C-alpha positions in Angstrom: 53.9 93.4 166.0 51.0 95.7 166.2 47.6 94.1 166.9 44.1 95.6 166.6 42.0 93.9 169.3 38.2 94.1 169.2 36.9 91.1 171.3 37.8 89.2 174.4 41.4 90.3 174.4 40.3 93.9 175.1 39.6 92.8 178.6 42.8 93.7 180.6 42.7 90.6 182.8 42.2 88.2 179.9 45.0 89.9 177.9 47.5 89.8 180.8 46.7 86.1 181.6 46.7 84.9 178.0 49.8 86.8 176.9 51.7 85.9 180.1 52.7 89.5 180.7 50.9 91.2 183.6 52.0 94.7 182.5 50.9 94.3 178.9 47.5 95.9 179.2 49.2 99.2 180.0 50.2 99.4 176.3 46.6 99.4 175.1 45.6 102.4 173.0 42.1 103.2 171.7 41.5 102.7 168.0 38.7 102.3 165.5 38.4 100.3 162.3 36.2 101.5 159.5 34.8 99.1 156.9 34.3 96.2 159.3 31.7 95.0 161.8 31.7 92.4 164.5 29.7 89.3 163.8 29.3 86.0 165.7 31.7 83.3 164.8 30.5 79.7 164.6 28.9 78.8 167.9 28.2 82.4 168.7 30.5 82.6 171.8 33.1 84.9 170.1 32.9 87.6 167.5 35.0 88.0 164.3 35.4 90.8 161.8 33.3 90.9 158.6 33.5 93.5 155.9 30.7 96.0 156.1 31.3 99.3 154.2 29.2 101.5 156.4 30.4 100.1 159.8 33.1 101.2 162.2 34.1 99.2 165.2 35.9 100.3 168.4 38.9 98.4 169.6 42.4 98.9 170.9 46.0 98.8 169.5 48.7 96.7 171.2 52.4 96.5 170.4 53.8 93.2 171.6 56.7 90.8 171.2 57.0 87.4 169.7 56.5 85.3 172.8 53.3 87.1 173.8 52.1 86.8 170.2 52.6 83.1 170.2 50.6 82.8 173.4 47.7 84.8 172.0 47.7 82.7 168.8 47.4 79.6 171.0 44.5 81.3 172.9 42.7 82.2 169.7 42.7 78.6 168.7 42.9 76.5 165.6 41.8 78.1 162.4 41.8 81.7 163.5 44.4 83.7 161.6 46.0 87.2 161.5 44.9 89.5 158.7 46.2 93.0 157.9 43.9 95.9 158.8 44.3 99.7 158.8 42.8 101.1 162.1 43.0 104.7 163.2 44.7 105.1 166.5 45.9 108.1 168.6 48.5 109.0 166.0 46.4 108.4 162.9 46.0 105.4 160.5 48.4 102.5 161.1 49.1 99.1 159.7 48.1 96.4 162.2 47.0 92.8 162.3 43.7 91.4 163.7 42.6 87.9 164.5 39.8 86.7 162.3 37.8 83.5 162.1 38.2 81.2 159.1 35.6 81.9 156.3 33.5 78.8 157.1 33.1 80.0 160.7 32.0 83.6 159.9 28.4 84.8 159.5 27.8 87.9 157.4 25.9 90.9 158.7 22.9 89.8 156.7 22.9 86.3 158.2 22.7 87.7 161.7 19.1 88.7 161.2 
């Protein structure tokens, strides 16, 4: 599966530890996602994606297997889910998935103040 990572999992140590594969960070490729912005999730400790037409966020692409994906799903926690996104990576636009907070836990750009 191809993931677009934009938050804590962009950190190479965190990714390796949480996915259980020390070499996994070597697969990271730069990417950007238009039409979304980062916004605080409930509690403000982590960020999530929110639609914002004029925004573009920087992130990374990661291709990973099922076992690593299961571990990352567990790390993200209850309620966070994968949504399809279309980031632009080194080889152009791709179909990927990104973790996103449940709607009740998201704050919009306008609510951030």
